[in-house]
N, CA, C and O atoms as a DFTB+ gen file, in Angstrom:
340 C
 N C O
     1  1       2.507      27.566     -28.636
     2  2       2.065      28.007     -27.338
     3  2       2.272      26.872     -26.329
     4  3       1.922      25.723     -26.596
     5  1       2.830      27.200     -25.199
     6  2       3.079      26.214     -24.153
     7  2       2.051      26.392     -23.032
     8  3       1.808      27.504     -22.562
     9  1       1.459      25.280     -22.618
    10  2       0.465      25.318     -21.552
    11  2       1.089      24.732     -20.301
    12  3       1.693      23.661     -20.352
    13  1       0.950      25.417     -19.184
    14  2       1.503      24.949     -17.925
    15  2       0.387      24.410     -17.044
    16  3      -0.708      24.969     -16.979
    17  1       0.688      23.328     -16.380
    18  2      -0.251      22.743     -15.423
    19  2       0.276      23.058     -14.028
    20  3       1.380      22.652     -13.667
    21  1      -0.507      23.771     -13.263
    22  2      -0.088      24.157     -11.926
    23  2      -0.936      23.407     -10.910
    24  3      -2.164      23.483     -10.944
    25  1      -0.287      22.687     -10.015
    26  2      -0.970      21.951      -8.953
    27  2      -1.055      22.859      -7.749
    28  3      -0.037      23.330      -7.242
    29  1      -2.270      23.104      -7.291
    30  2      -2.450      23.902      -6.098
    31  2      -2.327      22.975      -4.892
    32  3      -3.009      21.953      -4.813
    33  1      -1.470      23.331      -3.975
    34  2      -1.204      22.502      -2.804
    35  2      -2.375      22.589      -1.834
    36  3      -2.952      23.657      -1.629
    37  1      -2.711      21.467      -1.250
    38  2      -3.745      21.409      -0.229
    39  2      -3.060      21.282       1.121
    40  3      -2.184      20.436       1.301
    41  1      -3.455      22.115       2.062
    42  2      -2.841      22.077       3.385
    43  2      -3.663      21.227       4.342
    44  3      -4.889      21.162       4.257
    45  1      -2.956      20.585       5.243
    46  2      -3.592      19.824       6.322
    47  2      -2.841      20.167       7.601
    48  3      -1.627      20.367       7.579
    49  1      -3.548      20.233       8.693
    50  2      -2.946      20.604       9.976
    51  2      -2.710      19.355      10.818
    52  3      -3.539      18.446      10.856
    53  1      -1.572      19.331      11.485
    54  2      -1.249      18.226      12.387
    55  2      -1.889      18.532      13.736
    56  3      -1.663      19.592      14.320
    57  1      -2.692      17.587      14.222
    58  2      -3.392      17.778      15.489
    59  2      -2.709      17.052      16.625
    60  3      -1.572      16.593      16.508
    61  1      -3.435      16.958      17.734
    62  2      -2.913      16.237      18.899
    63  2      -2.596      14.806      18.500
    64  3      -3.264      14.226      17.643
    65  1      -1.580      14.248      19.122
    66  2      -1.149      12.866      18.880
    67  2      -0.719      12.637      17.433
    68  3      -0.636      11.490      16.994
    69  1      -0.445      13.699      16.687
    70  2       0.069      13.560      15.331
    71  2      -0.973      13.263      14.278
    72  3      -0.621      12.889      13.160
    73  1      -2.234      13.417      14.598
    74  2      -3.278      13.118      13.613
    75  2      -3.279      14.145      12.491
    76  3      -3.107      15.342      12.721
    77  1      -3.475      13.657      11.283
    78  2      -3.582      14.513      10.105
    79  2      -4.857      14.121       9.375
    80  3      -5.077      12.944       9.092
    81  1      -5.688      15.094       9.074
    82  2      -6.899      14.830       8.307
    83  2      -6.568      15.094       6.842
    84  3      -6.177      16.199       6.469
    85  1      -6.732      14.059       6.020
    86  2      -6.471      14.205       4.585
    87  2      -7.704      14.882       3.971
    88  3      -8.815      14.370       4.104
    89  1      -7.519      16.020       3.305
    90  2      -8.669      16.721       2.726
    91  2      -9.473      15.822       1.784
    92  3      -8.916      14.965       1.097
    93  1     -10.784      16.031       1.763
    94  2     -11.686      15.150       1.017
    95  2     -11.333      15.044      -0.462
    96  3     -11.406      13.953      -1.028
    97  1     -10.953      16.149      -1.104
    98  2     -10.643      16.063      -2.538
    99  2      -9.425      15.185      -2.788
   100  3      -9.350      14.506      -3.812
   101  1      -8.468      15.194      -1.860
   102  2      -7.278      14.350      -2.010
   103  2      -7.619      12.893      -1.712
   104  3      -7.096      11.992      -2.367
   105  1      -8.494      12.651      -0.723
   106  2      -8.942      11.276      -0.446
   107  2      -9.677      10.703      -1.644
   108  3      -9.469       9.543      -2.001
   109  1     -10.526      11.494      -2.262
   110  2     -11.266      11.027      -3.442
   111  2     -10.307      10.715      -4.577
   112  3     -10.447       9.694      -5.249
   113  1      -9.336      11.590      -4.794
   114  2      -8.361      11.389      -5.873
   115  2      -7.565      10.104      -5.654
   116  3      -7.260       9.389      -6.609
   117  1      -7.227       9.810      -4.393
   118  2      -6.441       8.616      -4.067
   119  2      -7.323       7.403      -3.782
   120  3      -6.818       6.317      -3.496
   121  1      -8.641       7.588      -3.860
   122  2      -9.609       6.525      -3.588
   123  2      -9.422       5.939      -2.188
   124  3      -9.486       4.724      -1.995
   125  1      -9.191       6.817      -1.223
   126  2      -9.049       6.417       0.171
   127  2     -10.387       6.648       0.858
   128  3     -10.946       7.744       0.806
   129  1     -10.893       5.596       1.506
   130  2     -12.173       5.684       2.193
   131  2     -11.985       5.403       3.676
   132  3     -10.955       4.876       4.094
   133  1     -12.983       5.758       4.459
   134  2     -12.928       5.518       5.892
   135  2     -12.670       4.035       6.154
   136  3     -13.316       3.173       5.560
   137  1     -11.731       3.746       7.039
   138  2     -11.395       2.373       7.377
   139  2     -10.237       1.802       6.576
   140  3      -9.681       0.769       6.948
   141  1      -9.858       2.466       5.464
   142  2      -8.721       2.005       4.671
   143  2      -7.428       2.223       5.450
   144  3      -7.344       3.119       6.290
   145  1      -6.429       1.407       5.168
   146  2      -5.104       1.604       5.726
   147  2      -4.271       2.376       4.719
   148  3      -4.456       2.244       3.509
   149  1      -3.347       3.189       5.232
   150  2      -2.434       3.921       4.366
   151  2      -1.001       3.640       4.801
   152  3      -0.735       3.366       5.971
   153  1      -0.090       3.711       3.846
   154  2       1.335       3.576       4.136
   155  2       1.896       4.989       4.244
   156  3       1.620       5.836       3.394
   157  1       2.681       5.245       5.282
   158  2       3.253       6.567       5.496
   159  2       4.766       6.435       5.464
   160  3       5.345       5.645       6.209
   161  1       5.404       7.214       4.594
   162  2       6.857       7.182       4.461
   163  2       7.392       8.599       4.577
   164  3       6.945       9.492       3.858
   165  1       8.342       8.812       5.474
   166  2       8.960      10.128       5.638
   167  2      10.350      10.107       5.017
   168  3      11.119       9.164       5.204
   169  1      10.648      11.139       4.294
   170  2      11.984      11.299       3.699
   171  2      12.769      12.323       4.515
   172  3      12.179      13.164       5.194
   173  1      14.085      12.254       4.450
   174  2      14.925      13.182       5.200
   175  2      14.676      14.625       4.794
   176  3      14.898      15.537       5.590
   177  1      14.224      14.841       3.583
   178  2      13.980      16.195       3.089
   179  2      12.754      16.833       3.728
   180  3      12.482      18.014       3.510
   181  1      12.011      16.056       4.518
   182  2      10.791      16.577       5.123
   183  2       9.543      16.187       4.351
   184  3       8.427      16.476       4.781
   185  1       9.729      15.535       3.217
   186  2       8.606      15.081       2.413
   187  2       7.982      13.856       3.063
   188  3       8.690      12.916       3.426
   189  1       6.670      13.861       3.211
   190  2       5.956      12.711       3.757
   191  2       5.000      12.213       2.683
   192  3       4.182      12.974       2.165
   193  1       5.109      10.931       2.352
   194  2       4.244      10.325       1.346
   195  2       3.186       9.491       2.047
   196  3       3.499       8.716       2.951
   197  1       1.943       9.645       1.638
   198  2       0.849       8.849       2.169
   199  2       0.224       8.130       0.982
   200  3      -0.244       8.767       0.038
   201  1       0.218       6.805       1.032
   202  2      -0.286       6.009      -0.078
   203  2      -1.281       4.989       0.451
   204  3      -1.068       4.392       1.506
   205  1      -2.359       4.793      -0.277
   206  2      -3.350       3.802       0.124
   207  2      -2.706       2.418       0.074
   208  3      -2.103       2.029      -0.926
   209  1      -2.849       1.687       1.178
   210  2      -2.330       0.322       1.239
   211  2      -3.373      -0.608       0.631
   212  3      -4.568      -0.432       0.867
   213  1      -2.940      -1.587      -0.142
   214  2      -3.917      -2.512      -0.734
   215  2      -4.597      -3.350       0.340
   216  3      -3.978      -3.716       1.340
   217  1      -5.871      -3.650       0.126
   218  2      -6.608      -4.501       1.063
   219  2      -6.206      -5.959       0.836
   220  3      -5.616      -6.294      -0.191
   221  1      -6.527      -6.813       1.792
   222  2      -6.235      -8.236       1.651
   223  2      -6.912      -8.802       0.408
   224  3      -6.329      -9.622      -0.301
   225  1      -8.134      -8.369       0.147
   226  2      -8.860      -8.848      -1.030
   227  2      -8.154      -8.431      -2.320
   228  3      -8.070      -9.220      -3.262
   229  1      -7.646      -7.198      -2.370
   230  2      -6.913      -6.734      -3.558
   231  2      -5.645      -7.558      -3.768
   232  3      -5.300      -7.894      -4.901
   233  1      -4.959      -7.878      -2.687
   234  2      -3.736      -8.680      -2.782
   235  2      -4.069     -10.092      -3.260
   236  3      -3.384     -10.640      -4.123
   237  1      -5.131     -10.682      -2.690
   238  2      -5.534     -12.033      -3.089
   239  2      -5.899     -12.063      -4.574
   240  3      -5.523     -12.995      -5.284
   241  1      -6.621     -11.059      -5.042
   242  2      -7.013     -10.996      -6.450
   243  2      -5.785     -10.873      -7.340
   244  3      -5.685     -11.537      -8.372
   245  1      -4.847     -10.014      -6.931
   246  2      -3.632      -9.794      -7.723
   247  2      -2.754     -11.047      -7.773
   248  3      -2.127     -11.328      -8.795
   249  1      -2.710     -11.800      -6.666
   250  2      -1.833     -12.968      -6.586
   251  2      -2.499     -14.260      -7.047
   252  3      -1.835     -15.289      -7.167
   253  1      -3.802     -14.218      -7.306
   254  2      -4.535     -15.436      -7.689
   255  2      -3.868     -16.123      -8.874
   256  3      -3.629     -15.512      -9.916
   257  1      -3.576     -17.401      -8.690
   258  2      -2.987     -18.195      -9.761
   259  2      -1.487     -18.040      -9.917
   260  3      -0.885     -18.734     -10.736
   261  1      -0.860     -17.143      -9.150
   262  2       0.577     -16.910      -9.293
   263  2       1.416     -17.690      -8.293
   264  3       2.621     -17.849      -8.485
   265  1       0.785     -18.181      -7.220
   266  2       1.513     -18.950      -6.211
   267  2       1.213     -20.430      -6.375
   268  3       0.108     -20.796      -6.776
   269  1       2.187     -21.291      -6.068
   270  2       1.914     -22.728      -6.183
   271  2       0.840     -23.158      -5.192
   272  3       0.734     -22.612      -4.094
   273  1       0.071     -24.114      -5.585
   274  2      -0.989     -24.636      -4.730
   275  2      -0.393     -25.624      -3.738
   276  3       0.667     -26.197      -3.989
   277  1      -1.072     -25.825      -2.613
   278  2      -0.582     -26.711      -1.569
   279  2      -0.317     -28.107      -2.116
   280  3       0.660     -28.751      -1.734
   281  1      -1.177     -28.573      -3.005
   282  2      -1.015     -29.924      -3.544
   283  2       0.324     -30.072      -4.282
   284  3       0.896     -31.162      -4.325
   285  1       0.815     -28.979      -4.856
   286  2       2.113     -29.018      -5.551
   287  2       3.274     -29.022      -4.560
   288  3       4.352     -29.532      -4.867
   289  1       3.058     -28.455      -3.377
   290  2       4.130     -28.332      -2.393
   291  2       4.168     -29.484      -1.394
   292  3       5.201     -29.743      -0.777
   293  1       3.054     -30.165      -1.240
   294  2       2.938     -31.216      -0.238
   295  2       4.005     -32.292      -0.459
   296  3       4.172     -32.795      -1.570
   297  1       4.713     -32.631       0.596
   298  2       5.742     -33.662       0.515
   299  2       7.114     -33.148       0.108
   300  3       8.097     -33.868       0.284
   301  1       7.226     -31.933      -0.430
   302  2       8.522     -31.391      -0.866
   303  2       9.467     -31.204       0.320
   304  3      10.662     -31.478       0.205
   305  1       8.946     -30.739       1.459
   306  2       9.796     -30.522       2.631
   307  2      10.405     -31.838       3.089
   308  3      11.587     -31.901       3.426
   309  1       9.585     -32.895       3.100
   310  2      10.100     -34.205       3.509
   311  2      11.198     -34.678       2.560
   312  3      12.209     -35.223       3.005
   313  1      11.010     -34.476       1.274
   314  2      12.019     -34.870       0.287
   315  2      13.320     -34.124       0.512
   316  3      14.398     -34.716       0.446
   317  1      13.227     -32.817       0.781
   318  2      14.433     -32.018       1.016
   319  2      15.146     -32.459       2.296
   320  3      16.375     -32.521       2.343
   321  1      14.368     -32.761       3.322
   322  2      14.983     -33.211       4.584
   323  2      15.681     -34.551       4.394
   324  3      16.751     -34.767       4.963
   325  1      15.106     -35.452       3.611
   326  2      15.720     -36.751       3.364
   327  2      17.027     -36.587       2.600
   328  3      17.987     -37.313       2.861
   329  1      17.082     -35.644       1.661
   330  2      18.304     -35.403       0.889
   331  2      19.420     -34.875       1.790
   332  3      20.590     -35.201       1.592
   333  1      19.053     -34.058       2.781
   334  2      20.028     -33.469       3.692
   335  2      20.625     -34.518       4.620
   336  3      21.777     -34.389       5.035
   337  1      19.864     -35.551       4.950
   338  2      20.322     -36.569       5.917
   339  2      21.338     -37.503       5.347
   340  3      21.808     -38.404       6.044
């Protein structure tokens, strides 16, 4: 027996100035809250993707320990400039 999963589409209306209200069930599913930023991408096919943009804190947490510290970089620019001269 084959089971099919059918996604019921949620409609949203475009208002004045292009505003679109994302339905609450879709906001909850995407974990989008008031004040969050979203990335909007339009495709030529007419498909518009709305994705929650990561917060600065989320980016800092994700990048923690992955970038060189200032103490490791200090003086490197001067060394490179001296080599160029």
